[in-house]
N, C-alpha and C positions, 0 to 999 in steps of 0.2 A: 862769607861768599859774596862775590860781587853782584851788584844790582843787575838783573837781566836787562837787556836793551829792548827785548820784545817778549810780550806775555799774551797768550790768548787763552781763554776759558770757555769751553762750550760753544766755540764760534760756529755758526751756521749761516749759509747764504743759499737761498732757493730762488730760482728762476722758473716760475711756474711749478711743475711736477719734478723739476730736475734740481738736486741738491749739489751745488758746486763746492760747498763746504758742509760737513755733517758732523756736528758735535765735536769740532776740532780744537784740541788744546796742545799748546807748545810753549816751551820756555827756551829762549835763545840767550845764552850767557854773554856777558861783555868780553870782548877781546878775540883775536883770531879771525879766521875765515870760516863761515858757516854756509853749507850748501843746502838748498832747498830743492829736492828732486822729485820727479814724478812723470809719468807719460802725459801726453797731451790730453787735456780735460780733467787732470788730477786735482786741480784747485790752486795751483801755484799763483797764477795771475790774479785770481780773485783774492787770495790771501793778501798779495802785495797791494792791491787796490784798496782793500780795507784798511790796511796799516798806513797808507798814505792819505786816507780820508777821501778818496775818490768816490767809493761807494759805501753804503751802510750795511751792516750785517743784518740778517733776519732775526738772529738771536745770539746771545753770548756776549763777550766783551773782549776788547783788545787794549793793550797798553804799549806804548812806545816811550822809551827813555824814562820809564817810571810814571808817566802820566797817561790820561786818556788820549785816544786818537783825536787829533784836532787841536789839542793844547799847543798854544803857540810856542811856549818855551821849548817843549819837546820837539816840535816839528822843525824848529830852527836848528837843531842839533843833529838833523838827519838830512842826507842827500840821496838822490835816487835816479835811476835810468831804467824805465820800464818800456819794454819792446824796442823797436827801432826808433831812435831819436829823429825828430825833425825840427829844422831850424829854417829861418827865412833864407831862401835860396840865393838872394842877392848879397848876403853878408859873407865877409870872409870868416875864417875860423877865429882870427883874432877879435874881430867885432862881435861875433857871437858870444865869446867869453865876457867882453866888455858890457854887452847887453844883459847877460845873465847876472853879472856883478851888480849893475845898477838896478836890476829887477828885485834884487835882494836888499836893496837899500844900502849897498856898500858903494864906496867910491871906486874909481877905476885905478887899480894897482897894476900899472903895465909890467912892472918887474915880476909880480906874482903870476900875471897871465902868461908871460913868456915862459916862466919856470913850469907851469902846468902843461903848456903846449910841447915843451921839451920832454916832459915826464911821460906824456902819452905818445910820443913819437911823431908830433905833427909840426915841428919847427919849420921844415922845409915847405910845408904847405899852409902856413900860418896866414898869409895873405892871398890865398886862393879862394874864390867864391865857392860855397859849400854845395852849390847845385852841381858841381862836377865831381863831387866826393863819391867814392866807392862806398858800399855798405860797411866795410871794415873801417874806413876812415871816419865815417859818421859815427860808428860805435866808439872810436877813440875820442872824437870830440864830445860825445855824450858822457863819457866817463869823466873827462876833464870839467865838463859843465856841472856834473854832480858833485865835484870835490871843490868847486870854487869858493864855497863857504866854510871850508875846513871843518866838515861835520865829524861828529863822533861816531856815527853810524851811517853807513851807505849801503843801499839796496841796489843791486845790479842784476837786471834780467838779460840773460844770454850775452854777457859782455864781449865773448869772442866770436859772435855770429858774423859770418861773412870774412873772416880773417884767414890768411894763409898760415902755414905752420910756424914760420918765424914770428909772425904777429901774435900768434896764440902764445908762444913762449914769452914774448915781451909783455903781454897783458897779464900772464901768470906771474911774471916777476914783479910787475907794478902792484898788482893786488896783494901779493905777499909782503911787499915792502910797506904798503899802507898799513898793514896789520902789524907787522914786526917793528918798523921804524917809526911810523906816525901814531901808533896806538888807535887806529881806526878799526872798529868792528865792521867787517864786510860780509854782508849776506848776498849770496849769489844763487841764481837759478841757471842751470845749464843741462843740456842733453849730452854733453861730451863727458862721459862718465870717467874716462881714463885721465882726463885733465883734472876733474873733480877730485879724484882719488890722490892726485899729486899735490893739489892746492889746498884742499879743505882740512880743517882740524876736526869738525863734526858735521854731520848731515842729518836731515830729516827726509824720510822718503814718504811721499803722499800717494794715495791711490783712491780714487773715486771719492774724494773729498774727505778722506779719513787719514790718520797718522798710522802707517804701517810699521815703521821703525825710526828710532832716533838714537844717536850716540856718536862716540868717536869713531872715525872711519876704521882705525886699527881694531876696535872692538867689534864692529859690525862684520868685518871680514874674517875675524878669528873664529875658530870653531866651525867654519863652514867649508872645511877642506873635503876633497872628494878623491876617491880612488880611481886613478887612471889605468885602464887596462888595455894593453895592446895584445890582441888575440885573434885567432881565426877559428870558427867564423864569429864575427862580432855579434850576429843575431843571437847566438847562444846567451851571451851576457844580457842583451836587451830583453830577451824573453823571460829570463830569470828576474831581472830587476824591475820591470814594468815602467812605472812613472819615475822611479828612482835613477833610471839609466837614460843617458843622452849620448849622442854621437859627438866625437870631437876629432874630425878628420877620419883617419883609419882606426882610431881607438874609441873606448867607450869610457864615459865618466859615471862612476857610481856614487850617488849621494847617500852613503851608509856611514854608520858609526865604525870606528876601528875594530870594535869587538865583533862586528858582523863579517869582517873581511875573510877570516880563515874559513868560515862555513861557505862563502860564496865561492872562493877559489876551489874548495873541495867539490862542490856542486858543478862547477864548470869542467873540472877534470873528469868527473864521472860522466858528463855528456860528451866527452871526447874533444873539448876544446883545447887548441894549443895556445898556452899563454906564454908570450914572449917577454912581457914586462908588466909588473903591477907596482905602481908607486903613488904615494899620496902627493897631491898637489893642493896649493893654497887657493882660496877663492879671491877674485878680485870684486870690486865695487859693482861691476856690470853684472856679474853672475848673481850677487846678492840682490841687486835691483830687480833683475829679471824673475827670480824666485819670488819675490814680494809682490810684484805688480802684474805677473802674467794673468790674463783672463782665463776663465774656464774655457776649455775647448768645447765647440759646439757638438752636441750629440747627434749622431746619425738617426734619420727616421723620418 
């Protein structure tokens, strides 16, 4: 088995009475694209900041590239872009990458800089000052800056933020090529779950500072199929299903086992429901995410 690029054991971080991470343990294997998902406040940013040595955990431990957080050898093998990147506004995109390269103790390789600008789609804007960049352009430059040292591991927080659909597709292709062609392990956080499902090999889903699920995307969505019922009246099915039933346009999705389907259909027929169609539909990552992270509904009273 390959050495993990990231390991956490019993990691906790408290801000007063609030636990941003709560006894959090996770192993991220080397290779591929790994997604770290969760609603706002789930602990994703806290986790990344601990891994980058920006904050200290309250308890537990974390390792990056086989060594403790802060180990110079391990940190030099990692690149990152956390939140919206900010660069000196008077610099051009090309100057920013030269500045980053010098800051890492490297000489200025203008050929490599031009190649990275082309790879992130900024060749035409290479000599424009970054003060005029859109959010999406700043994201592209941030990704290029994270890759300047040719890291083995790169952490990208919302890399497609502010991008239009063609830009999102280009960034997806770049991230996939980093993993497949360059051998870089890419760890991303994103709220765009449809993109994550297309892009990532494995994901971890966080909720309230804890790990709710982890595994290959295909495995997480498998076995979560639901019965889609097109019928009149839909309320008949919703009444029988309770919390296992949700509306899907004019239809109802039933979160039941296949063995339960015949009894449900018989019960609906006995209630006089007219069933036009009943078919099994596969789950997507968004539905899995919602099932694992939905908060308890408030009680009336």
